N, C-alpha and C positions, 0 to 999 in steps of 0.2 A: 063071620068071626075072622079077624085080622091076625096074621102070622107075626108073632113078635120075634125080631131077629135074635139068634143065639151067638155067642162067641164060638169062633171056628176052633176045632180041636188044635191044641198047641203041638207043634212038631219038634221043637227044641226044649223049650222050658217045660218044667213039671206043671201039671194043672194046679198044683197045690202052692205053687210059687207066689210069695208075697214080698212086697219091698217093706222089710222091717230093719234091716241093717245092711251096710255095705258088704259085709263079710258074705251075705247071702247071694248078692249080685256078682261079686268079682269073679267067682269061678266060670261063669258062663262068658264073660269077656276074656279071660284067659284062654278059654277053650277056642273062641273065635280067632284070637290072636295067634295062637299056636298051630291051629289046623293047617294042614297042607291039602292043597288040591292039585290033581294031576291032569284035569282036563276042564273045558269050559262048563260041562255039566255040574262039575263038583263046585266050581266057582260060583255058579248060579244058585245052588243049594246052599252055600255059605251065605250069599245075599239074602236069601229067604230067611234064614235063621237068624242074621243080624237084624233084618226088618222085624221079625217076631219080637226080638228083645227090645228093639225101639219102640214098637207099638205098645207093649205091655208097660214100660216104663213111662212112656209120654202119657198114657192114660191114667196111670197111678198119680202122676203129678198134677194132671188135669183135675181130677177129683178133689185133690188137697186145695187147689186154687179156687175152684168153684165153691167148695164149702166155707172157705175161709171168707170169700166175698159176700156170701149169703148172710153171714153173721160175724161181723168184724169185732163184736164185743166177746166172742168165745176165744179165749186164749189158747185152749187146746188145738183149735182149728188152725190158728195162725202158727203155732209151734209146730204142727204137723208139716205144713207147708215149708216152713223155714228149716226143718229137718231135711227135707228132700233138697232144697236149694243148697244147704251148707254141708251135707255129709254124703249125698248120693251124687249130685251133678258134678261137684269138683272132681270126684274120683273117675266118673264116666269120661271127663273131657280129655284126658291123655290117652285113654284107651280108644276113643272116638277118632282122635288124631292118627294114631297107629294103625288103626283099622282102615281108615281112608288111604294112607299110604300103602298098606299091604295090597288094596284094590288096585290102585293105579300102577303099582310095580308089578303087578302079576302079568306074566307072559301070555295069559289066556284072554287079557281084556280086549285085544283086537279082535277076539272071535265073538264078542257079545253083539248082539243085534243093535247095530249102530242108531237106527231110527227109535228103537225102544229105549236106550239108555242114554242118548246123547245129552239131554237136558241134565239128567241125574249126574253123569260123569262130569259134565261142566261144572256143577255145583260143588262136587267132591274136590275137584282140582282147585277151585276157588277157596274152599274152607281150609284146604292145606296151606295156601299161600298166605292166609291172614291168621292163622293160628300161632299164638305166642303163649307158653306155658305160664309166664309171669302174669298173664291176664286172667288166668282162671280164678284166684281168690278176688280179683276185682269184679268179675262178672258175679260171683256170689254176694259180695257186698252190694253191688248195683241193683240186683233183684230184690234184695231185702230193703234197700232203701225206697226203691220204686213202689213198693206195697204200702209205704207210710202214707203216700198221697190219698190213696183210697180210704185208708183207716181214718185219716184226718177229715175227710169229707163226709164220711159216713156218719160222723157225730154231729153234723151240721142240722139244725132244725131252726124253725122260726115260729112265733106265736102270732097269729092274725086273727082278730075278732075272737079272742079267748081260745083259739084252737092251736095246739102244737102240731106242726106238720113238717115233713121232710121237704127239703128244697124243691125236688121234682114235683111234689103236690103243690107246693106255694107257686111254683112256675106255672101251674095250670091256670092261676088266678089272672096271668096277663092276657088271657082270652076273654076276661070278663068286660061286658058292655060300659060298666060303670068305671070311669077313669080314675076316680079317687081309689078304688079298690086296686086297680092296676098299679098306680103310683105306690101305694103303700107296700104291695107285694114286691115290686121291683126294688124299692129301696131297702126293705127289710132283708131280702135275699142277699143284696150286695153288701149290706152293713155286716150281715153275719158272716159272709166270705172275708171281709176286711179284718175281722176279728182275729183271723188265722193267717193274715198276710205275712207277718214277720216270720212265722213258723214255716210257711210254704216258701218264702223267699230263700230262707236258709236251707231248706231241703232241695230247692231247685239249684242253688249254688253247689251243693255237695254232688248232684247228680251230674252237672256239667263238668266239675272237676274229675269225677270218675270216669265219665265217658271220655273226656280229653286224654286222660292217662292211658285208657284202653287204645285209643287211636294211635297215640305216640308210639307205645310199645309196639304196635303192628307196623310202624313204618309209615304212617299217614300224617299229613300235615294237620289235619283236623278231624273231628268226629264225623262231620258230614261226609267227607271223602271216604272214611272208614265204613260208614253205614251203607253207602252206596255198593260197596264191595260185599259187605256182610248180607244185605238184602238181595244180592244177586241181580243187580240192575245192569243187565248186559245190553239192553236193547234201547236205552235211551241216556242222555248225558245231562250234565249240569246245565249246558246251554238250553236245553229242551225245558227245563224247569224254569229258567229265567224267562224264556220266550213265553211260557205259560203264564207267569206272573203278568207280564206287560199285556198279553192279549186279553186277559181277564179285566185288568185296569182300563183298557182302551174300549173294549167291546161289551162287557157285561156291567160294569159299575155304572155307566150311564143309564143302562136299561133299568137297573134296580133303583137308581135315583127317580126315574120317571115314575115307576110304580109306587114309590113312597110319596111322591108329590100328589098322585092321584089319591092315595089313601088319606093324605093330609086334608085335601080338599073335601073328600067325602066325609071325614070326622068333623069338619069345620072347626079346626084347631088353629090357633094363632102360631104355635110352634109345635113341630112334630118331635116327641120325645121318645127316649127309648122304650117306655112302657106303652107306647102307641104301636109298636111294630107288629106284634102278634095278634091284636084284635081285628075282628072282622071290620072292614072299612065302613060298612053300613050299620055298624054297632049291633049286629045280631048276636044272639047268645053263641057260646063256643060250641062247636061241633062235639057231639057226645056219641061216638061210635060203639061204646061199650061201657059197662059199670065195673065189672069185675074181671080178674084174670081167667076165670073160667069161661066167661062170656067172650073174651077176647079170643081164646084159642078155639072155641067151638065155631065162632063166626069165620076165623081165618082158615079152619078146615074146609068149610063149606066154600069159601072164596077159591081157595086152591084146588078144590075138587073140580070146580068149573073151568079154571085155567087148564088143568091136566089132572085126571083122576089119581095117577100115581103121586102128584106133589101133595095132594090132600092126605094120602095114605101116608106119607112121610111125617106130617105133623101129627096125624092119629097115633102113629106108633110111638112118638115122643110123648104124647099125652098119656098114654096107656102105660108107658114105662116110667112115667114120673121124671122125665128128663126136661122139665120146664120149671123155672121159678121167675115169675113175671111180674108180681106187684111190688111196689115201693113200700119200704118199711124202714123204721128207725135201726140204725146199726148195720144196714145193708150197703155195700160200697156202690158208689155212683156208676152209671153208665149201662151199657147193654152189649151182649156178644153172643155169637154161636161158636161153641167149643167143640171141635172135632174130637172124637174119642176113638182112637184108631184101632183098638182090639175088637170092641163090640161092633164097631162100624156105625153107631148110632150117636149123633151130637147132642149137645145140651144147650138150651137156649136160656139166657139170663137177662133180665130186664128190670127196669123200675117204672112200671106202668101205673098210671094214676087216673086213666080213663080218657085221655086226650086224643085228639086226632093224630098228633105226633107219635104217640104210642102205637096206635094202629099201624102207622107207616113203618114204625120201628119193628114191630111184629112181621110184617110182610118182608121187610129188608131181611131180618135175621132167618126168616122162613126160606128165603132164596139161597142164603148160605146153607141152610140145613139140607135142602134138597140136593145141592151140590156135593155135600157130604155123603149123602145116601148114594148118589150116582157114581161116587168114586170109591165106595167102600170095598169093592172086589178087586181093586188094582192090586197087583202081586206085592209091590214094594211100598212100605210106609212112605218113603220120600216122595213117591209118585203122587201121593194124596195131599202133600204140604205144599201148596201153591203160594206164590207171592200176592201180596194184597192187590196188586193191579189186576190180577186174574181173579181172585176171590170176589172182589167188589163188583166185578162184571155180572155175577150171578144175583147177587143181593140187589143192587141198584136197578138192575134190569127188571127184577120182580116188582119193584115198586111200581113200575110203569105198566108192564104186562097185566098185573092184576087189576088195574083201574077199571077195566071193562066190567068187572064183577063186584065192585064196591057197594052195589045195592045189597048186599049181604049185611053191610054195616049201616046203610043209610036207606031206609024205606022211603023217605021223602025225597022227592025228585030234586027240590031246590036245594036241600042238604048235600045231595050227591054231586050236583054241579058245582056247588061251593067247595066241596071236598077235592075235586078234581082240579079246580083252579087253583086252589091254595097249594096242592101238590106240585103243580107246574111252576108256580112262584117260588116255591120251597127249593126245587131243582136249580133254579137260576141263582137264588140266594146263597146256596151252599158253595157255588163256585168262587166268589170272593172270599169266602171264609177259608176254603181250602187254600187258596192262593196267600191269603193272610198268614195262616198257620206256618205254611211251608216257608214263605219268605222270612218270617220271623226266625225260624230254626235255622236257616242259611246264616243269618246275621248272628245268632247266639254262638254258634260253633266257630265262625270265622273270627270272632271277637271275644275270645274267652276271658280276656283280662277286664272286661266291663263291670260297672258297679251295678248294684240294684237300681239305682236312680236312673243310670244310663239305659238300663234294660227297659224300664217303665216308659222313659221317653221314646225309645225306639219302637216300642209296642204301640204307643199313641200316634206316633208319626205314620207307621204303617197302616194303623186303623183307619185314621183320617183319609188315606189314599184309597185303600182297598174296600173299605166297608162303607155301606151306604149312610 
């Protein structure tokens, strides 16, 4: 019998505390703001109490976000999330700023363990520097607008051979040996996306404008520079990003082109089309590592058990707690994520699986994040658990490779297992130009905010021709 983690007993907030109105939350922030401490021990107790409040509030918002994404058709769920974004977060923001200043201005801060608190205090000082009260309502508006993308995409479906299917399910047909099926799937998916092109273009314009206003208010030339500061990128620079783009273009793109040429020759096609990219080059049937979400998690647990028994235990706990929503369905927002839940210390994995090999890799990837969440659950301060993406992705992307030795849990056939490993290694290479493409495009977007939709489209196509195979 596996032990299910329980929430630690609260030391500051009442066990009955729930986020139903700002008036219920405010007294605890007032107490933290007004509390006096006379020594470093009292300062550390204050930090623990603040951390508890942050964990409870962040977990409350996390559940609202997760549930809203699972069913974008349920207006009550979106209203619940928007309530937090519009009524709770804007009121927290000025308190958060004042509490940051209270910490940094404390005479006892020099007595804190420097090795333990260095990264945290560096981040706090950075937050103080970029905070602007006039940005609070803009952040609220930005979060609300950003959710519209997922809601729009969640309504997208196509009908192929008489079956209505979500776009992730339709995308699985791009693995079919029959080229006509692949072409139809590719064209219908993109035709459906184009139906919402105008709506998405307008939304993107609004997001760019909001982000630029936030950056300007904070004293930055553009949103790119602001985001570098907000994300706490202390250890690399803009030049490192530009060098990365160039290295991918010179070293990786030619390698991908070579792989694509080999695929073209094996497929015996006159012209290599976009719908030829995902199919097995020998026209073998698509890899089918699982059929249902239940089978996916069970096989993943077995795989993780063989990597390290504790890793498998982490996934088993999530399964038993119901902290998984894996299968694609209409009305579910696109994408996949592992969402840390800081009070319970057990994360939630969200996916849109349709039985594909890529879904299996996504599960392993998110499982890597999940293990990281479990391993950090007992850190004292909530902020210690909130790592930048550069660190977070180390756990997840490494797990994609570490677990490969045990993928026979998904593929009993030795030939399929070899295919899966080769495809994964190719996918790792193919991801690098895509990352560089998206990143370089973002740099252009926020350095050239006066661009038109047509100019944006042309810039994307130009970069795509350079960095995509």
